[in-house]
KOLBA-945976 format. One line per field, with one value per residue (C-alpha): residue in one letter; residue number from 1; x, y, z. Coordinates in nm, 2 decimals. Layout:
BEGIN
residuo [a,...];
num [NUM,...];
xx [X,...];
yy [Y,...];
zz [Z,...];
This chain:
BEGIN
residuo [m,q,g,r,k,m,d,l,i,e,k,q,a,k,y,e,e,c,i,n,r,i,l,m,n,k,g,k,i,l,n,s,a,w,e,i,g,l,d,l,k,t,i,k,e,r,e,l,y,l,l,d,s,r,d,f,t,q,f,l,k,e,k,v,s,i,g,r,s,t,a,y,f,l,i,g,i];
num [1,2,3,4,5,6,7,8,9,10,11,12,13,14,15,16,17,18,19,20,21,22,23,24,25,26,27,28,29,30,31,32,33,34,35,36,37,38,39,40,41,42,43,44,45,46,47,48,49,50,51,52,53,54,55,56,57,58,59,60,61,62,63,64,65,66,67,68,69,70,71,72,73,74,75,76,77];
xx [6.81,6.67,6.95,7.22,7.07,7.06,7.42,7.52,7.33,7.50,7.84,7.78,7.67,7.98,8.20,8.06,8.09,8.45,8.53,8.36,8.55,8.88,8.82,8.73,9.03,9.26,9.19,9.28,9.61,9.71,9.63,9.81,10.12,10.12,10.10,10.37,10.59,10.55,10.65,10.95,11.06,11.03,11.23,11.50,11.53,11.54,11.76,11.51,11.62,11.94,11.74,11.73,11.95,12.29,12.15,11.83,11.86,11.89,11.59,11.39,11.48,11.45,11.18,10.93,11.02,11.02,11.29,11.51,11.38,11.02,11.09,11.23,10.94,10.70,10.90,10.88,10.50];
yy [10.33,10.32,10.54,10.32,10.01,10.17,10.28,9.93,9.79,10.04,9.95,9.58,9.63,9.84,9.58,9.29,9.50,9.57,9.20,9.09,9.34,9.24,8.87,8.95,9.17,8.93,8.67,8.93,9.01,8.65,8.58,8.89,8.81,8.46,8.59,8.85,8.58,8.36,8.64,8.74,8.37,8.34,8.66,8.55,8.19,8.27,8.58,8.80,9.09,9.10,9.26,9.58,9.55,9.43,9.22,9.11,9.36,9.65,9.52,9.50,9.86,10.02,9.83,9.71,9.91,9.60,9.55,9.25,9.08,9.15,9.00,8.68,8.66,8.68,8.42,8.19,8.20];
zz [11.48,11.12,10.99,11.14,11.00,10.65,10.69,10.78,10.48,10.25,10.39,10.35,9.99,9.91,10.09,9.88,9.56,9.63,9.71,9.39,9.18,9.35,9.27,8.91,8.85,9.03,8.76,8.49,8.66,8.69,8.33,8.21,8.42,8.28,7.92,7.98,8.14,7.83,7.59,7.80,7.82,7.44,7.38,7.63,7.52,7.15,7.21,7.02,7.23,7.03,6.74,6.94,7.25,7.34,7.63,7.79,8.08,7.84,7.65,7.96,8.06,7.72,7.54,7.80,8.12,8.34,8.60,8.58,8.90,8.80,8.45,8.61,8.85,8.55,8.36,8.66,8.66];
């Protein structure tokens, strides 16, 4: 019985550690997505992509390796 209780305590501790790390990293992801979206919006609105690419889609593919739908999702954030 003692071994099972320890096992349960260890599992609970690992579970809480994982949840805390998820919540901490979730905030980082949201902040990064917001910042990337702002930069993509600036590049698109000011047509800065024309410095290197013929259009925004080509820029996304060749310069930042982000798909078009992902880029527009990030811009929408």
